[in-house]
C-alpha positions in Angstrom: 2.1 2.3 -5.5 3.5 0.1 -3.3 5.9 0.9 -0.6 8.7 -0.8 1.8 8.3 0.7 5.3 12.1 -0.5 6.9 12.1 -0.3 10.4 15.3 0.8 12.2 15.6 0.0 15.9 18.5 -0.2 18.5 18.7 -4.1 19.1 20.2 -3.5 22.6 16.7 -1.8 23.6 15.1 -5.4 23.0 16.7 -7.2 26.1 16.0 -10.6 26.3 13.2 -11.4 23.5 10.8 -13.5 26.2 10.3 -10.1 28.4 6.9 -9.1 28.6 8.1 -5.8 27.1 9.4 -7.2 24.0 5.9 -9.5 23.7 3.9 -6.2 24.1 5.9 -4.6 21.1 5.2 -8.0 18.9 1.2 -7.6 20.1 1.5 -3.8 18.9 3.0 -5.0 15.6 0.3 -7.7 15.1 -2.6 -5.3 16.0 -0.8 -2.5 13.3 -0.7 -5.3 10.8 -4.2 -6.2 11.2 -5.3 -2.6 11.0 -4.2 -2.3 7.9 -6.2 -5.0 5.9 -5.6 -5.3 2.2 -3.2 -2.5 2.5 -0.7 -4.8 3.8 1.2 -6.7 0.9 3.8 -8.4 3.2 6.3 -8.0 5.9 8.2 -9.8 8.5 10.6 -9.0 11.5 14.2 -9.9 11.0 16.6 -11.8 13.3 19.1 -9.9 14.9 22.5 -8.4 13.2 24.4 -11.6 14.7 22.7 -13.8 12.3 23.2 -11.5 9.4 25.8 -12.4 6.5 26.8 -9.8 4.1 28.4 -10.6 0.0 30.3 -7.5 -0.6 31.7 -6.6 -3.8 34.6 -4.8 -4.3 36.4 -4.6 -7.8 34.8 -7.5 -9.3 35.5 -9.7 -6.3 32.8 -11.1 -4.1 33.6 -11.6 -0.5 31.2 -13.0 2.4 31.2 -11.2 5.7 29.4 -12.1 9.0 27.1 -9.4 10.0 25.1 -6.7 8.8 26.9 -4.3 5.6 27.4 -1.4 8.1 27.7 -0.8 12.0 25.2 1.6 13.3 23.0 2.6 16.3 20.1 1.3 14.7 19.5 -2.0 13.0 17.0 -2.9 10.2 14.5 -5.0 12.4 12.0 -5.8 9.9 9.9 -4.3 7.3 6.0 -4.1 5.8 5.5 -3.9 2.2 2.1 -1.6 1.8 -0.3 -0.2 -1.0 -0.5 3.3 -0.4 -2.2 5.7 -3.2 0.8 7.8 -3.2 3.7 9.1 -0.8 1.4 11.2 1.5 -0.6 7.8 2.2 2.5 5.9 2.8 3.9 8.4 5.1 0.4 8.1 7.1 0.7 4.6 7.4 4.2 4.5 8.4 3.6 7.0 11.4 1.7 4.3 12.6 4.3 1.7 13.1 5.3 0.3 16.3 9.0 1.2 17.2 10.6 0.3 20.2 12.6 3.0 21.9 14.3 5.7 19.7 14.0 4.4 15.7 12.8 5.1 12.5 10.7 3.9 9.6 12.2 4.6 6.1 9.7 4.5 3.3 10.8 3.4 -0.3 8.9 2.9 -3.3 9.2 -0.2 -4.9 10.4 -0.3 -8.6 7.3 -2.1 -10.8 3.9 -3.2 -10.3 
């Protein structure tokens, strides 16, 4: 089965992305990504929520809004697409995803092949 591992972190904890701490965090992601081998199908970090655009549909009308869909303490910061035998294996992989500060990793099975 294929799973999306959605990484939610507080962007405020990143600070300046050129800092040694942030670059070390990226290094942990690179190492984790390489450790997955062929189980990693894809994934990427995402630019901050200030760069987001949302298209919202209400009563059949579509409107465009700057920013993310919802205001939350944690923002979607990136994702991995992985192949796992079952949810238990996906959970084991997700437990290894580097998270800066407090955060969470949501595991979602993908539809289709």
